[in-house]
N, C-alpha and C positions, 0 to 999 in steps of 0.2 A: 585168434580166440586170447583170452586173454586168462589169466591166475587171478584172481582177487584173492587174498589172504588181509584177516583181518583180526581182531583182538579176541581170542575166544573167554566167554564165560564174563563179558563186559557187555554191557549195555549200550554205553560209549562205540564200541569198534562193532556191534552190531549194527547200529543206524546206522553208522560210517559205511557202511555195505551195503544198507537199504538203501542210502541216498545214492548210491554210487549206481544200483541196479534199477530205481525206481526211476531216476531223472537223466539214464546215461544214454537213450536212443540206441541202445546194444544189450538188451537184455538176453541177448539168444549169440551174443560174443561174449559169454564170459562164463566163467566158476566159480562158485562163490566157497571158501573152504575157512574155518575160525582156527584159528592159531594159538599158543602158545610163545612165549616168548624164547621156552629154549629149541624150539623149531626155525628161530631165527638165523643162527650160528653155524650152521655151513648148509651144505647142496646136500646131503646126507638126508636128512630131514624130508628135504622137499622132492626124493628122487621119485615115490610113488605116482603124486603128481605130474612130475613130470614124463614118466612110463605110459600113463592112464590119459594121456593128448599128445597124441603126435602131433597136430596143429596147432599147439601149444609158440602164442609169438614173444607173450612178456607176462610178467606180473607187476600186479599195482597192489603196493600195500597200503593200509588206510589203519588208522590207530596204532601201529603196530609198525617198527622197520629194522630192515635187517642189518646183520653186523656187519663192519667192514668188509671182512673176509667174505660173508655169504653173497653181496651186493656185488665183489669185483669178479667172485665166480662165475656168476650168473650174469656179466656181462663179457666174458670170457667166453660165455660157453653160445655166445649169441642172440642172445633173450633181453628184451628192452628191460628196465627198471623203473619204476615210479614209485613214488615214496609221499607217503602225505601222512605226515604224521605231526604230532603238537606234546610230545613228552621230550625234559629237554635232554634224558639220556637218551634217544633218537638224534638230536641234535649235536649232542657231543661225537656221538659214535661218527657221523656224517662229516666231524669235522676233521675225525682222525683219518678218512679217508683222504681227504682235499691234500692232507701232510702228507700222506705216506703212498698214494697211487695218484699222482697228477692225469696218468693217462688214462686209468679208469674214472674219475672225477671230472672229465672234461670229453669223458666220450658222449656221444648222442643221444646213444640209448640210454642214458642213466639222467633221470630228473628227480630233484631232489623238491618237495614243498614242506618247510615244517616252521609253525606258528604257534607258540606256547601261549597265544591271549583266548583263542579259542579250544574248544572241545575237540576233539576228533570228528564225530559225528556231525559237527557245525562246521568245521573247516570242509569237510567231503560235501554236505548241503549247499556248503556257499560255489565250490568249485563246480559241480555236477549243474545247477540250476544254472549257473553262467554262461556255462559252455550250452544247455539246453535253449536257453532265452536269446543267446547272442550270438553266438561263434558260429550255428549250424554243424557242430561237430560233436559228437560224444567225448565223455570224460577223458576217454585213451587216448583217441586222437588231437585233443584239443593241452592235455599236458605233455603230449608226443610234440606237437606244434612251437611249446614254448625255446628259445634258443636256449644252447649250452649256457649256464650262470652260476658258477659256484658262490655266488652273493646269496643265491635263496635259502642258503643256511647259515645266514649270519644272525645276530640275535635279535637285528630290527631288519626280520625278515621281511615285513610288511613291505616296508618303504622299499625295497629294491625289488621285491616281489611285483610290485605295483607299474612298474616302468616297464615291463615286460609281458604281463597278463592282460593289460586292457580291461582287470575291474576296478572299480572306485574304491578310493578308502572306505566307504558309507558302507559297501557291501561289508566287512566286516565287521560289524556292530552288532551286539546283542538283537538292538530290534529292528534288524534285517533279517532275521532268523522266522522261521513260521513260529507258532506259540510252542506245538511238539518238541522240536531241535534249541529251541531258545530254553526250555526246561531241562532237558540232555543236558546242554550245557552247562546250565546252572549249576545241576545235581554234580556233575565232573568236576569242575573247577572252583566252585564254590564262588563266582566272577558280580554274586551283587549285597548288598548291604540290608535291602530290605527281607525282611525277620518272616513275612507272609510268603513271598514268593520261594525262601530257600525254601520252608516246611511244605508250600506246593510241591515244588520240584521232588522232594524227598517223599510223598506221597506217590505220584506216579512211579519215581523209582522201585517204591515199595508194590505198588503193582507188579511192575514190569520183572519185577523176582518174583513174586507168589506163583504171576504165571506162567513162568519161565520160560520166557518170550523170547531171549535168546538161543534157547535149545532149538528152536525151528529156524534151521539151514535152508529152507527150501520159502524163498518168499513170496513164489506166485503162491503160498495156502496161506497166507497170512489171511485173517479173516477181514470180509471187506471194508469196517466198519475202521480198524487200524490202519488198512491200506489207505483209506479215507483219510485216517489221520494226520498220517504220512505224504498224500500227496497230494491233497486239498485242502488247506487250513479253515477254509469258513467251512465248508460243508463238514468237514470232522469234525468240527471244536465240539460240537454238541457229547461224541463220543471223548473225545478227550477229557472233556469235564465229566464224563461218568468214571472212567481209570481214575481221576482225582480222589473224587467220591471215596469210589470204593479203596482204594488206596488207603483212605483217612482209616479206616475201619484195621487194615491191615497192619498199617503200622500201630497201632494200638494193641495189637499181639506182636507185633515183633520188638518193640520196646519192653514188655517184660518178661522178654523171653531172653532179651542182651539184656538189661539189670542182671538176673541170675548169672549169664555167663562171665559178666564182670564182676560179680562177686565171688565165682569160685576160678578167677583167673591165679595165676602165680605171679604174685607182684615183687619185683627188689627192685630196690633202690643203688645209682651208681653217684658217687663224686663228680660232677660235671660241671668247671670252670667254676667254681667255688659256690653252684648250686647243686640241687638234689633233681636226678633225673630219674621219672618213676616209669619202670617198666615192665608194663604188663603181655604175657604169656598167656594165651588159653585156647579152649576149642569155641570160638568167636561165631555162630552161625550168620551174623551181620555186622562184618568185622567196621563197614563206614561206621557205621550207627555206632557200634559200640566206641570207633575211634573216635568220635566226637564225645559219648558221654562220659570219657575218659577224660577227655580234655576241662570237662563242666566239672569231672570231681578236684580237679586240678589246674587251676586257673590262673596263668600267668606263668607256669611252672612247666618244662622243659618233660616233656611225657611223650614215650612208644607205645606203642601198643603192636602187638605180631600173634599172628595166627600162625601157625603150621600144623596142615591137614594133608592128609595123604591121600592121592589121587587113588581111587579104587578102582577103577579101571588099568591104572600102571601101578601097583601096590609099593613100586620100588622108589617111586617118585614122590617129594613132601612140597607140596604148594605151600610156598611163605610169603604170607600176606603183610605189608606194615602198614601202620597209620601213626601218623607222629605229629605235636607241636610243639613248635619252639627248637626243634631239632630239623636236618634233614635225613629224613631217614634211608634217600634214594642211595645214598654213600653205602649204605649197609647192605640195599639191596645189590648193587653194581657189583661187592666184593664179594656176591653169591652167582654173577653171573647174570643179575638179571637188571632191572630198572624201573624208570617209571619218572612221576614226579616226586620235588623235593619234600611233601607231605603226605605220596601213596605211591607206594610202589610195591613191586613183587619179585620174586626168583623161582625159581623151579629147580633144585639138587636133589641129584639121585644120593640113594640109601643103600647101605649094607644087609643083609637079610640080617645080620647079628646086631644092629644097631636097637635102640630102646628109645624110649622116650625119652628116662632121665637123658642119656647120651647126648640125644639131641638138643635138648633145652639145656647142658654144661654146653653146646657146640655153641648153642647163640648168645651167651651169656658172656664167651670168649671172646665171641664176634664183640661183642658191644665194649667189652673192655678196650680191645685191643683200639678199636675208632676212636674210643675217649683216649686213650695213650697214646695215638698217634695226631691228634689230632684233624682226625679225617669228616668229624662236624663240628 
């Protein structure tokens, strides 16, 4: 039995796990659990998952990665640890593990596949469908069959990985993905210059968000239509078009709301390498749309958008999302124990009962000024 841990509250993470589920030949051999990055730091956060499953063989992390410390703890506890991710912070963390603990990095129970040119969902889709079609193995056994190879964490991971996995390089292109997974990849990484395709990806994402797809943690309970769009691109194409059409109307409402959110944001300007860095802090309901909107308001200028929001299920935890243009906001998230992409990242921080909104904003101001003073981005 494997525990599949995927990025919580994220369509890319959700559909990465869905790819594992629907293409793994091992639906009965896995339990799926969404987690935030703060649950990847130590074994303590995962203990409930371990105690609930006495037959647990290992963990598969998709679209999220364990910290070097957690990976080492799980390996030493006798579990298999497989990582399929695309975040640059994950690559950096696994590189630290390679540098600091070679015994763990070369352990046969640790397999790391990180490739930042595809989204997490697209990477999981490539691996799972390849295992299904060619190796007669489920994705867990396929990853486990790969040789111990720390080269899989190199920046040019594809060249090294291909030599060991027997997956053709062409499989890692956008054109090899199903229509659904192609649009998810485009929306997550903006890896197309076609404005119409970007708009279509946005509309599909809006449909996912409006229907709260990622909150359904039982993949077997997805509608037959959505299952068809995931599993059978041809037969599911009609439903995918319906989702996109409905997403177009949803986007109209989202854009109106986002304009209001941006209009009410707190705006601060900093001196940054001879330019003006504009930072927006606010309660943006649609943080990615807001990020795009502030980039459009400041064309060619460095901008950062920050959304700090309380987790109502855990009121002393603050979820902070970062979006940026011309500035690597990932470094800000990493200072808070989070991570992500260069221009889209996040972190979760603990609050004291006495913390106020004003104090939180003041701390964010200091975080940004410190990053500028120390030339962290």
